N, C-alpha and C positions, 0 to 999 in steps of 0.2 A: 436759612436756605443755603445748601452747599454751594461753593463757588462755581462748580461746573453747571449746576442748575441755573444759576444767575446768568452765566454766559450764554446758555441755550436760550434763556428768556430774552436776552438782549438781541441775539441773532434772529429770533422769531419776530421781535418787534421791528428790526431793520427790514426783514422780508415783508412785513405787513406795510411798511412805509411810514413816513413822517406825516402825522395827521394835518399839520399845517400845509405841507406840500400838496397833499391830496385835496384839501379844501380849496387851495389856490387854483390848482388845475381844474377841479370840478366847476368852480365859479367861472373861470375863463372859458372853458369848453361850453358850458350851458349858456352863458351870455352870448357867445358867438353863434350857437345854434339858434337861439331864440331871435337874435337880431336878424340873421339870414332869413329865417322863416317869415318874420314880420315884414321885413323890407321886400321880400320876394312877392308877398301878397299885395303890396302897395304898388308895385311896378305896373306900368301899362301892359295890356295883354300882348303876349308874344315876346316880351323882353325878359331875359333872364338876368339874374344878379351878376353873373360873369360878364354879360354884354354891357350892362350899365357900368360895371367897375372899369372895364377897358376904356369905354367912351369917356367916362369921368376922368380917368388918368390922362388920356390924350388931350382932353379939353383943358385940364388943369395945368399940365406941364407945358402946353403949347409947343411941344417938340416932337418931331417924328421919331419913331422908334423901330427897331427891328423886332421881328417876332421873338427872337432869342432874348432880347432885352426885356420885352414884356413878360415872357415866361419867367425870367429871373425875378422881376419886380413882384409878380403875383405868386411866386413860389409854386409854380405848376410845371408840368412837363412841356416840352416844346410841342409835342403832339396835341396836348390839351389846348394849348394856346393857338395852334394852327387851326384846330377845329372851331374854336370860338371866333377867330379872325375870318375864317371862311364863311361862317354864318353872317357876320357883320358885313363882309364884302358883298355877299349875295343880296343883302338888304339895302346896299348902297350907303351904309353908315360909316364905312371907312374906305380909304383908297389904299391899295397895295400896289407898289411899283418896284421895279428893280432898283437896287442901290447902284447909282451911276459910278461910284468908286470901286465897287466890287460886285460884279454881275452875278456872283453866286448867292448874294444876299438880297433880301427884300426889305423895303421900308414901308411902314404903316403910318398913315396920317388920318385924322378924323375928317370926315366930309361935312359940308354944311348941313346935310340931312342928319348926319350923326350928331352934330352939335345940337340941332333942334330936338332930336329924340332924347338926348341926354338932358337937355333943359326941361323937356316935358316930364321925363321920369323923375328928375329932381324935384319938380313942383309936386309930384304925387308923393314923394318920400318925405318932403319937408314937414308936413303936418304930423306925421308919425314921430319924427325926430323931435320936433318942437314940443309935442305933448309929453314925451319922455323927459326932456330937459326941464320943462316947467314943473312936472310932477316931482322931480328930484331936487330942483332948485338950481338955478344957474351958477351960484357960487360953489355949490357942492360939486357940480359937474366940472367947473373950471379947476377946482382944487384937485380933482381926480385925474385930470389929463396928464400931468407930469409922471405920476406913478404908472398909468397905463402905457405911456410912451416908453418908460424904462422897461416895463415887462415885455413889450413888443421888441424893443432893442435887444434884450437879453435872449429872447426866444429866437430872434433872427441870427444870433451868433452861434447857436447850437448846430 
């Protein structure tokens, strides 16, 4: 094969992408889609995965957050987070109050009803998650966690 044909072939291969990179992206994307779908179906009626995620984060961290901090944590726009928080606030699942240090900002905390709703949702999700872990094997899941955390960390840097 002439050298210029070889170079065109290499460039075409680059444009088509690295099969390993494509396979990694495809698996991550599909696993995320399937997990969201399966978990969404397990949530109590009326609760969305975004609602559970915010409640779970607030319950887990035990720290009040600003809407901007929550938007950054979940890698969503401030508008999307404001919409989610407004729904949670109307349902009495979070408390939104002014930031006493900076009146332009707001502070979000989980309410007792929000903690109870999160616990109820978690009890509905747990069987789905435990079934998956038992099916794969606890040791295999435990061994996969460091790699998944590294992938998440690298994606977060982009």
